[in-house]
C-alpha positions in Angstrom: -8.9 -25.6 -7.7 -11.4 -27.8 -5.7 -12.4 -26.9 -2.2 -10.6 -29.9 -0.9 -7.3 -29.0 -2.6 -7.6 -25.4 -1.6 -8.1 -26.5 2.0 -5.1 -28.8 1.8 -3.0 -26.0 0.4 -3.9 -23.6 3.3 -3.1 -26.4 5.8 0.3 -26.9 4.1 1.1 -23.2 4.2 0.2 -23.0 7.9 2.3 -26.0 8.9 5.3 -24.7 6.8 5.3 -21.4 8.7 4.2 -19.2 5.7 3.1 -15.7 6.7 1.4 -12.9 5.0 2.8 -9.3 5.1 1.2 -6.2 3.7 3.1 -3.1 2.5 0.6 -0.4 3.2 1.5 2.8 1.4 0.1 6.4 1.5 1.2 9.9 0.5 1.6 12.5 3.2 3.2 15.9 3.5 6.6 14.2 3.9 6.1 12.1 0.8 5.5 8.4 0.3 5.2 6.6 3.6 4.8 3.0 4.7 2.9 1.6 7.7 5.1 -0.3 10.2 4.3 -2.2 13.5 6.5 -2.0 16.5 7.0 -5.6 17.6 6.5 -6.3 21.3 7.5 -9.9 21.5 10.2 -12.3 20.1 11.4 -12.8 17.5 12.7 -9.4 16.7 11.2 -7.7 19.8 11.7 -4.0 19.7 12.1 -4.0 15.9 9.7 -2.5 13.4 8.0 -4.8 10.8 5.3 -4.8 8.2 1.8 -5.7 9.3 1.3 -9.4 8.9 1.1 -12.8 10.5 0.1 -16.4 9.9 -3.1 -17.5 8.3 -6.2 -18.1 10.4 -8.0 -21.5 10.2 -9.9 -21.7 6.9 -8.5 -18.4 5.7 -7.1 -17.8 2.2 -4.0 -15.6 1.5 -6.1 -12.8 0.1 -8.4 -12.9 3.0 -5.5 -12.7 5.5 -4.1 -9.7 3.7 -7.4 -7.9 3.6 -7.9 -8.7 7.3 -4.6 -7.1 8.2 -5.2 -4.1 6.1 -8.7 -3.5 7.7 -7.4 -4.1 11.2 -4.5 -1.7 10.9 -6.1 1.1 8.9 -9.9 0.8 9.1 -10.3 0.8 5.3 -11.1 -2.1 3.0 -12.2 -0.9 -0.5 -8.7 0.1 -1.7 -6.1 -1.2 -4.1 -4.7 -4.4 -2.8 -2.4 -6.7 -4.8 -0.3 -9.8 -4.2 3.3 -9.0 -4.8 5.6 -12.0 -4.5 6.6 -14.9 -2.2 9.8 -14.3 -0.4 11.9 -17.1 1.1 13.3 -16.5 4.6 17.1 -16.6 5.2 18.3 -20.0 6.6 19.1 -18.5 10.0 16.0 -16.3 10.3 13.9 -17.3 13.3 10.6 -16.2 11.6 8.4 -17.9 9.1 10.0 -19.9 6.3 8.3 -17.8 3.6 6.4 -14.6 3.4 3.6 -14.0 0.8 3.7 -10.2 0.4 0.9 -7.9 -0.7 0.8 -4.1 -1.2 -2.0 -1.7 -0.6 -2.5 1.9 -1.5 -4.6 4.0 0.9 -5.8 7.7 1.1 -4.3 9.0 4.4 -7.4 11.1 5.0 -9.5 7.9 5.4 -7.1 6.0 7.6 -7.8 5.4 11.3 -4.8 3.6 12.7 -5.4 0.9 15.3 -5.0 2.1 18.9 -3.1 -0.4 21.1 -0.8 -0.1 24.1 1.7 -2.4 22.4 2.4 -3.5 18.8 1.7 0.1 17.9 1.5 1.2 14.2 3.3 4.3 12.8 4.0 5.8 9.4 7.6 6.1 8.1 8.9 7.7 4.9 9.9 4.8 2.6 13.4 6.3 2.2 14.0 6.8 5.9 12.5 3.6 7.5 14.3 2.0 10.4 15.9 -1.4 10.3 13.1 -3.9 9.7 12.5 -7.4 11.1 12.3 -10.6 8.9 14.1 -9.0 6.0 11.1 -6.8 5.4 13.2 -4.1 3.8 13.5 -6.1 0.6 9.7 -6.4 0.5 9.2 -2.7 0.8 11.8 -2.1 -2.0 10.0 -4.6 -4.3 6.6 -3.0 -3.6 8.0 0.5 -4.5 9.6 -0.9 -7.7 6.2 -2.5 -8.7 4.3 0.7 -7.9 6.6 2.9 -9.9 6.2 0.6 -12.9 2.4 0.6 -12.6 2.3 4.4 -12.9 3.2 4.0 -16.6 0.3 1.8 -17.5 -2.4 1.9 -14.9 -4.6 4.2 -12.7 -3.7 2.7 -9.3 -3.1 6.1 -7.8 -6.8 6.5 -7.5 -6.5 4.7 -4.2 -4.2 7.3 -2.8 -6.5 10.3 -3.5 -9.9 11.5 -2.2 -12.9 11.4 -4.5 -12.2 14.9 -5.8 -8.8 16.4 -6.3 -6.8 19.1 -8.2 -4.2 18.4 -10.9 -1.6 19.8 -8.5 -2.6 17.2 -5.9 -2.5 14.4 -8.4 1.0 15.5 -9.6 2.3 15.6 -6.0 1.2 12.0 -5.6 3.1 11.0 -8.7 6.2 12.9 -7.6 6.1 11.3 -4.1 6.1 7.9 -5.6 8.7 8.5 -8.2 10.9 10.5 -5.8 11.5 13.4 -8.3 9.8 16.5 -9.6 7.8 16.4 -12.9 7.3 19.1 -15.5 3.9 20.6 -14.8 2.8 21.1 -18.4 4.0 17.7 -19.7 2.4 16.0 -16.7 -1.0 17.6 -17.3 -0.9 17.0 -21.0 -0.1 13.3 -20.5 -2.7 12.7 -17.7 -5.5 14.4 -19.5 -4.7 12.5 -22.7 -5.2 9.1 -21.0 -8.9 9.6 -20.2 -8.6 8.2 -16.7 -9.7 11.4 -15.0 -12.5 13.9 -15.8 -13.5 17.3 -14.5 -16.2 17.5 -11.9 -17.5 20.9 -12.9 -16.5 22.3 -9.5 -13.6 24.5 -8.2 -11.5 24.3 -5.1 -11.2 27.7 -3.4 -8.4 28.0 -0.9 -7.4 31.4 0.5 -6.5 34.2 -1.9 -5.3 31.7 -4.6 -7.0 31.3 -7.9 -9.6 28.6 -7.7 -8.4 25.3 -9.1 -10.5 22.9 -11.2 -11.5 19.7 -9.4 -11.2 16.3 -11.1 -12.2 12.7 -10.3 -11.1 9.3 -11.7 -13.5 8.1 -14.4 -13.4 4.7 -12.6 -12.2 4.1 -9.1 -11.1 0.5 -9.8 -7.9 -0.9 -11.4 -7.6 -0.3 -15.1 -4.7 -0.4 -17.6 -4.0 1.8 -20.6 
């Protein structure tokens, strides 16, 4: 695509009321959670919604999604993927279409934006409040996509610190899938894929037996 046609496309998106929304997911003690923003102005004042907004002048869709991710969490070098373009309902007062992205972040690295209004907060994906702009369907689609990716990619690298135990890794998979996994089968499967490797170090916590620490062989998206 030429620079001129790319610029024309961005102008068309802006004038048509196309917005970008980002489903930012992490795994915490309560399970898989999604970041939501408490809206302080119409439309949908008082509702929760996904981080997002219209494109800035001269900004691409990918740049807008990365800007929202960085602004709300303080992190940038994480897994971020475009999901789908959702049409608005005919009577919805918001943008006419939403280009949705999803991002996976390690909760230990996140520093949420501090504001007196439009405040961000984490919610379990299965217990989120009613969302503005039909955002619930976007969250559901992101979860469906993420669960599918577990079967053929290493995307969970973005949800974990550099070094982790197999127990911590299994908990991330279980949080995403919403069900327990057999410990022996999980470890056999994960180790056979070659996407993680031992660090040669152990994690010592309390009186428990030290656990071997692992790392991803590549902290970037790969398929297998």
